[in-house]
C-alpha positions in Angstrom: -4.0 -13.4 -3.9 -1.8 -11.6 -6.3 -4.4 -9.0 -7.1 -5.6 -8.2 -3.6 -3.6 -5.0 -3.3 -4.9 -3.6 -6.5 -8.5 -4.6 -5.7 -8.1 -2.8 -2.4 -7.3 0.4 -4.2 -10.2 -0.1 -6.6 -12.5 -0.7 -3.7 -11.2 2.4 -1.9 -11.7 4.4 -5.1 -15.3 3.2 -5.4 -16.1 3.8 -1.7 -14.7 7.3 -2.1 -17.1 7.9 -5.0 -20.1 6.4 -3.2 -19.5 8.2 0.1 -18.9 11.5 -1.8 -22.2 11.1 -3.6 -24.1 10.2 -0.4 -22.6 13.2 1.5 -23.5 15.6 -1.4 -27.0 14.1 -1.8 -28.1 13.8 1.8 -26.0 16.2 3.9 -25.0 19.1 1.6 -28.6 20.2 0.7 -29.7 20.4 4.4 -26.6 22.2 5.6 -26.7 24.5 2.6 -30.4 25.3 3.1 -30.0 25.9 6.8 -27.0 28.2 6.2 -28.9 30.2 3.5 -32.0 30.5 5.8 -30.0 31.8 8.7 -28.0 34.2 6.6 -31.2 35.5 4.8 -33.1 35.6 8.1 -30.4 37.6 9.8 -30.4 40.1 7.0 -34.2 40.4 6.9 -34.4 40.7 10.7 -31.9 43.6 10.7 -34.1 45.4 8.2 -37.3 44.6 10.1 -35.8 46.0 13.3 -34.7 49.1 11.5 -38.2 49.7 10.1 -39.8 49.0 13.5 -37.6 51.5 15.2 -38.0 54.2 12.5 -40.9 54.3 10.1 -43.3 52.1 11.9 -42.6 53.6 15.3 -43.2 57.1 13.8 -46.5 55.8 12.4 -47.7 54.9 16.0 -46.3 58.1 17.5 -48.1 60.2 14.8 -44.8 61.5 13.5 -45.2 59.8 10.2 -48.2 59.4 8.0 -49.4 56.1 6.4 -48.6 57.4 3.0 -45.0 58.1 3.9 -44.5 54.8 5.6 -46.2 53.0 2.7 -43.8 54.5 0.2 -40.8 53.5 2.3 -41.8 49.9 2.8 -42.8 49.5 -0.8 -39.4 50.7 -1.9 -37.7 48.4 0.6 -39.9 45.4 -0.4 -38.8 45.8 -4.1 -35.2 46.1 -3.1 -35.3 43.0 -0.9 -37.6 41.0 -3.2 -39.9 40.4 -0.2 -43.2 41.4 1.2 -43.3 43.8 4.1 -46.2 44.1 6.5 -47.1 46.1 9.6 -49.6 44.2 11.7 -51.5 45.1 14.9 -51.4 42.7 17.8 -55.0 41.9 17.0 -53.9 40.6 13.6 -55.1 43.5 11.4 -52.8 44.3 8.6 -52.1 48.0 8.8 -49.8 48.2 5.8 -48.8 45.7 3.2 -46.3 46.3 0.4 -48.4 44.2 -1.9 -51.8 45.8 -1.1 -52.7 49.4 -2.0 -53.3 51.9 0.7 -56.9 52.8 1.9 -58.6 49.6 0.8 -62.3 49.4 1.8 -61.9 45.9 3.1 -59.2 45.7 5.9 -57.3 42.5 6.0 -57.1 40.4 9.2 -54.9 37.4 10.0 -57.0 34.7 11.6 -55.4 33.2 14.8 -52.5 35.6 14.6 -50.0 34.7 17.3 -46.8 36.8 17.6 -45.3 34.0 19.8 -44.9 31.8 16.7 -41.3 32.9 16.5 -40.6 32.7 20.2 -37.0 31.4 20.9 -35.9 32.5 17.4 -36.2 35.5 15.1 -37.5 33.7 12.0 -40.0 31.0 11.0 -40.6 29.0 7.7 -44.3 28.3 7.0 -47.3 29.9 5.2 -47.7 32.4 8.0 -51.1 31.5 9.3 -52.4 30.6 5.8 -51.8 34.0 4.3 -49.4 32.5 1.6 -49.9 29.7 -0.8 -46.5 28.3 -0.1 -43.9 28.4 2.6 -42.1 31.8 3.1 -39.3 32.8 5.3 -40.8 35.2 7.9 -39.0 37.5 10.4 -40.9 39.6 12.9 -39.8 42.7 14.9 -42.0 44.4 17.5 -42.9 48.0 17.2 -42.7 49.6 20.6 -43.9 53.0 21.8 -44.3 54.3 25.3 -42.9 51.0 26.7 -45.6 48.9 25.0 -45.9 46.8 21.8 -48.1 48.6 19.3 -47.6 46.2 16.5 -45.2 44.1 14.5 -43.1 44.5 11.3 -43.0 41.3 9.3 -40.9 40.6 6.3 -41.7 37.6 4.1 -39.2 36.3 1.6 -40.3 33.6 -0.8 -38.7 30.3 0.2 -38.5 29.2 -3.4 -35.6 31.7 -3.9 -33.6 30.0 -1.1 -34.4 26.6 -2.6 -33.2 27.8 -6.0 -29.9 29.1 -4.6 -29.5 25.8 -2.6 -30.1 23.7 -5.8 -27.5 25.8 -7.6 -25.0 25.2 -4.9 -25.9 21.5 -4.9 -25.3 21.3 -8.6 -22.0 23.0 -8.2 -21.2 20.4 -5.5 -22.1 17.6 -7.9 -19.9 19.0 -10.6 -17.1 19.5 -8.2 -17.5 15.9 -7.0 -17.5 14.6 -10.5 -14.3 16.6 -11.3 -12.6 15.3 -8.1 -13.7 11.7 -9.0 -12.3 12.1 -12.5 -9.0 13.5 -11.1 -8.8 10.7 -8.6 -9.3 8.3 -11.5 -6.3 9.9 -13.2 -4.4 9.4 -9.9 -5.5 5.7 -10.0 -4.2 5.4 -13.5 -0.9 6.9 -12.5 -0.8 4.6 -9.5 -1.4 1.7 -11.8 1.4 2.7 -14.2 3.9 4.0 -11.7 3.4 1.8 -8.7 1.2 -1.3 -9.2 2.7 -2.6 -12.5 6.3 -2.1 -11.4 5.4 -3.7 -8.0 3.8 -6.6 -9.9 7.0 -7.0 -11.9 9.1 -6.9 -8.7 6.8 -9.4 -7.0 7.0 -11.8 -10.0 10.8 -11.4 -9.9 10.9 -12.2 -6.2 8.9 -15.3 -6.9 11.4 -16.3 -9.6 14.3 -15.8 -7.1 12.4 -17.8 -4.5 12.2 -20.6 -7.0 16.0 -20.4 -7.6 15.9 -18.6 -11.0 18.5 -16.0 -10.1 19.1 -15.2 -13.8 15.7 -13.5 -14.2 16.1 -9.7 -14.6 13.3 -7.5 -13.3 12.4 -4.9 -16.0 12.4 -1.3 -14.9 14.3 1.7 -15.8 12.6 4.4 -13.7 14.7 6.6 -11.5 12.2 6.5 -8.6 12.1 4.2 -5.5 10.5 1.4 -7.6 13.3 1.5 -10.1 15.9 1.6 -7.3 14.2 -1.4 -5.7 14.2 -3.3 -9.0 17.8 -2.5 -9.5 18.7 -3.6 -6.0 16.9 -6.9 -6.4 18.5 -7.5 -9.8 21.9 -6.8 -8.2 21.1 -9.2 -5.4 19.9 -11.8 -7.8 23.1 -11.4 -9.9 25.2 -11.8 -6.7 23.2 -14.9 -5.7 23.6 -16.3 -9.2 27.3 -15.7 -9.1 27.5 -17.4 -5.7 25.4 -20.2 -7.0 27.7 -20.7 -9.9 30.7 -20.5 -7.6 29.1 -23.0 -5.3 28.5 -25.4 -8.3 32.1 -24.9 -9.4 33.3 -25.4 -5.8 31.3 -28.7 -5.5 32.6 -29.8 -8.9 36.2 -29.0 -8.0 35.9 -30.7 -4.5 34.3 -33.7 -6.1 37.1 -33.9 -8.7 39.9 -33.4 -6.3 38.5 -36.0 -3.9 37.5 -38.5 -6.7 41.0 -38.7 -8.3 42.9 -39.9 -5.2 40.0 -42.1 -4.1 40.0 -43.7 -7.5 43.7 -44.3 -7.4 43.5 -45.7 -3.8 40.6 -48.0 -4.8 42.4 -49.1 -8.0 45.7 -49.9 -6.3 44.0 -51.8 -3.4 41.8 -53.8 -5.8 44.9 -54.7 -7.9 46.8 -55.8 -4.8 43.8 -57.9 -3.6 43.2 -59.7 -6.9 46.9 -60.3 -7.5 47.4 -58.0 -10.4 50.1 -56.3 -8.4 52.5 -58.9 -7.1 53.3 -59.2 -3.5 56.8 -58.0 -3.8 55.6 -54.7 -5.2 53.0 -54.1 -2.4 55.3 -51.8 -0.5 55.7 -49.5 -3.5 52.0 -49.1 -4.1 51.2 -48.9 -0.5 53.5 -45.8 -0.3 51.5 -44.5 -3.3 48.3 -45.0 -1.5 49.7 -43.3 1.6 50.7 -40.3 -0.5 47.2 -40.1 -1.9 45.7 -40.2 1.6 48.1 -37.4 2.6 46.8 -35.5 -0.4 43.2 -36.1 0.9 44.2 -35.0 4.4 45.8 -31.8 3.0 42.7 -31.0 1.0 40.4 -31.7 3.9 42.5 -29.5 6.2 42.5 -26.7 3.7 38.7 -26.9 3.4 38.3 -26.8 7.1 40.7 -23.8 7.3 38.7 -21.8 4.7 35.4 -22.7 6.4 36.7 -21.5 9.8 38.0 -18.3 8.2 34.5 -17.6 6.8 32.4 -18.6 9.7 34.4 -17.3 12.6 35.8 -14.3 10.8 39.4 -15.6 11.6 40.0 -14.8 15.3 43.7 -13.9 15.3 46.1 -14.5 18.2 48.2 -11.4 17.8 51.6 -11.1 19.3 55.0 -9.5 18.8 57.6 -11.8 17.2 60.7 -11.8 15.1 59.6 -12.3 11.5 63.2 -12.9 10.3 63.4 -16.1 12.5 60.0 -17.3 11.2 61.2 -16.8 7.6 64.5 -18.7 8.3 62.7 -21.6 10.0 60.1 -21.9 7.3 62.6 -21.8 4.5 64.7 -24.5 6.3 61.7 -26.8 6.4 61.8 -27.0 2.6 65.4 -28.4 2.5 64.3 -31.8 1.2 62.1 -30.4 -1.6 64.8 -27.9 -2.7 67.4 -30.7 -2.8 65.3 -32.8 -5.1 65.1 -30.0 -7.7 68.5 -28.5 -6.9 66.7 -25.2 -5.9 68.3 -22.6 -3.6 66.6 -20.2 -1.3 68.3 -16.8 -1.0 67.4 -14.7 2.0 67.8 -10.9 2.0 66.4 -9.8 5.4 66.4 -6.3 6.9 68.3 -6.3 10.2 69.2 -9.3 12.4 65.8 -9.0 14.2 62.6 -7.5 12.8 59.7 -7.5 15.2 56.2 -7.4 13.8 52.7 -7.7 15.3 50.7 -10.5 13.8 49.4 -14.1 14.3 52.6 -16.2 14.3 51.0 -19.4 13.2 48.9 -17.8 10.5 52.0 -15.9 9.0 53.9 -19.2 9.0 51.0 -20.7 7.0 51.3 -17.8 4.5 55.0 -18.2 4.1 54.7 -22.0 3.8 52.1 -21.7 1.0 54.0 -19.1 -0.9 57.4 -20.9 -0.7 55.7 -24.2 -1.5 54.1 -22.7 -4.7 57.5 -21.1 -5.6 59.2 -24.5 -5.4 56.5 -26.2 -7.4 56.6 -23.8 -10.3 60.4 -23.1 -10.3 62.7 -24.8 -12.8 65.5 -27.1 -11.7 68.7 -25.4 -10.8 67.1 -22.1 -10.0 66.9 -19.7 -7.0 64.0 -18.5 -4.9 64.5 -15.1 -3.3 62.9 -14.0 0.0 63.4 -10.3 0.8 62.1 -7.9 3.4 61.9 -4.1 2.9 60.9 -1.4 5.4 58.7 1.4 4.3 57.5 3.8 7.0 55.9 1.6 9.7 55.3 -1.4 7.4 57.5 -4.4 6.6 57.1 -5.7 3.0 57.9 -9.4 2.5 58.6 -10.7 -1.0 58.7 -14.3 -2.2 60.1 -14.4 -5.8 60.8 -17.3 -8.1 62.1 -17.5 -11.7 59.7 -20.2 -12.7 57.0 -20.6 -15.3 55.0 -17.5 -14.3 51.3 -16.9 -14.4 49.4 -16.0 -17.6 48.1 -12.5 -17.7 44.5 -13.6 -17.9 44.9 -15.8 -14.9 46.4 -13.3 -12.4 43.0 -11.9 -11.3 41.7 -15.5 -10.8 44.5 -17.0 -8.7 42.8 -16.0 -5.4 39.7 -18.0 -6.2 39.1 -21.2 -4.5 40.2 -24.4 -6.4 41.4 -22.3 -9.2 44.2 -23.9 -11.2 45.6 -22.6 -14.5 46.3 -25.0 -17.2 50.0 -24.7 -16.6 49.4 -25.3 -12.9 47.5 -28.5 -13.5 50.2 -29.8 -15.8 52.9 -28.9 -13.4 51.4 -30.1 -10.2 48.3 -32.2 -10.3 48.4 -32.8 -6.5 47.7 -29.2 -5.6 44.4 -28.3 -4.0 44.0 -24.9 -5.5 43.2 -23.5 -2.0 46.5 -22.3 -0.9 46.4 -18.8 -2.3 42.8 -18.4 -1.1 43.9 -19.1 2.4 46.9 -16.7 2.1 44.7 -13.9 1.0 42.1 -14.5 3.8 44.9 -14.5 6.4 46.5 -11.3 5.1 43.1 -9.5 4.8 42.3 -10.6 8.4 45.4 -8.6 9.5 44.1 -5.6 7.6 47.1 -5.8 5.3 47.5 -6.3 1.6 49.1 -8.9 -0.7 49.9 -8.3 -4.4 51.3 -10.4 -7.2 53.6 -9.5 -10.0 54.2 -12.1 -12.7 55.5 -12.5 -16.2 54.7 -15.7 -18.0 57.9 -17.7 -18.6 60.0 -15.4 -16.3 58.7 -15.9 -12.8 56.3 -14.7 -10.1 56.7 -12.4 -7.1 54.2 -12.2 -4.1 54.5 -9.2 -1.8 52.6 -8.8 1.4 52.9 -6.3 4.3 52.9 -6.5 8.1 52.9 -3.8 10.8 56.3 -3.2 12.4 56.6 -2.9 16.2 58.7 0.0 17.3 61.5 -0.6 19.8 59.7 1.3 22.5 56.7 -1.0 22.1 58.6 -4.3 22.4 58.2 -5.8 25.8 
C-alpha cells in the first residue's frame, strides 16, 4: 500500500519503454519506407517525364539519333544510380542504359502491360521478371502526334531504399535508447527529490496520526516538499504544545478540584464519626461552604473561558460611564479592604467618561484586577486606580504596591491556571484563570492590556477602551 505510487511510476516507465520499442519496431520502418519510396519515386518520375518529353520524343520524331539518346540516358543512369529504358508499346526494349547499342538480339519484355502503374506513377516489383529482385519503377509515356509511341522507365534498386530505411531505423533505436536513459535519470531524480521526501512526509503524517507530535520530519530542501515538511513540523510542534498545555490544564483542574473536595470530604467524615465535636460543626460547615464557593468560582471561570473560545465572545456593546463602573466596582471590595486595612485611591479623568464597550465584561475585568491587587498587597497599603486620555483612547490603570511579579513569570501570567510560587504561597484559593479571562475580554474589544511589575515593589495593569465623543452620545 505504501509503495503503490512508486510502483505506478515504475510501471509507467516500463510501459513507456515497451511502447516506444513497439512503435519503432513495427510502425517506423513501414512509415519510413513508404516516405522514402514516395520521395524517390517522385524524383525519378520527374526525370522520366523530362526524358520522355525531350530525348525520347526526339528519337521518335527523328530529331535525335539513337546514339545521342543513348549517351544521354547512360549519363543520367549513372547520376541517378538507376537503370533507364525506352520501351515500345509492344514490349521491345529500344534503349537500355545497361545494354550496349546495336545488339544483334533485341530484348522483349514478355506480357508487357503499361497499365501496371495505373492509378499511380510508380510500382515496386521485379518488372515483369526482368530483374532478379524488386525495383522501384516509374514510367512516363512518350507521345508524338497525339499518340503514345513508347515509354520511358526508370528502375532504382529497392535495396538502396531498404538500406536508407534501416539506417533511419537504427537512428530511431539509438534515439529511443537515449530517451529511455534520460527518462531513467528523470526517474532517479524523481526518486530522490519527490518520492523519498514524500515517503518521509507520509511516515511523519502516520506518526502524527498516532499522536507522536514530537516526531520531526527530516528535510532541508527549499522546494515545495521542503516547505510541506516544514509546515507539517510546525503544525506538529503546535499540536504538541497544545497537547502539553492540555495535559497541564487537566492536571491543574484536577489539582484545583481535588484540594477543596478533599477538604470537604475530610471535614464531613470527621463530623460524622465524631472527631469534630457537635459544638464545632458550625465552624467547619462554614469552612465547607467556603470550599464549595471556591469550586463554584472555579467552575464559573472554566465556563467563562470555554464560552470565550467557542462563541468568540459575543459582546453587548453600549455607551456607558466608565467612572461610575470603576467607583461601584471599587466599593464592592470594602469588606476585603477593611480586613487588610487597604485603601483604594481613585484618580479619574472628568466627572463622566463615556466609553463604548460591554459593560458586564468590563466590570469583570475591573473586578479581577482589583481582586488580584488586594490579594497581593501588603497590609496598610494603597491601591491606585487612574484613568488617562490619549487621543481617542481611555487608559485605565490598576496599581498596587504589593509583592510584585518575578521577571521570568511576567510573560506567563496570562496562561490558564498559571500561578507563580509567590502566588501559591500568598493565595492558595485562587483559580489561576482570572488574568486569562481579563486578556480574552480586552482582546475581544480589539484593545490591549499590559503589565508593569517589579518584584517586591508592586504591579500595574493598564488597559485601553475607546472613548465616545460628545457628539456620539445619545
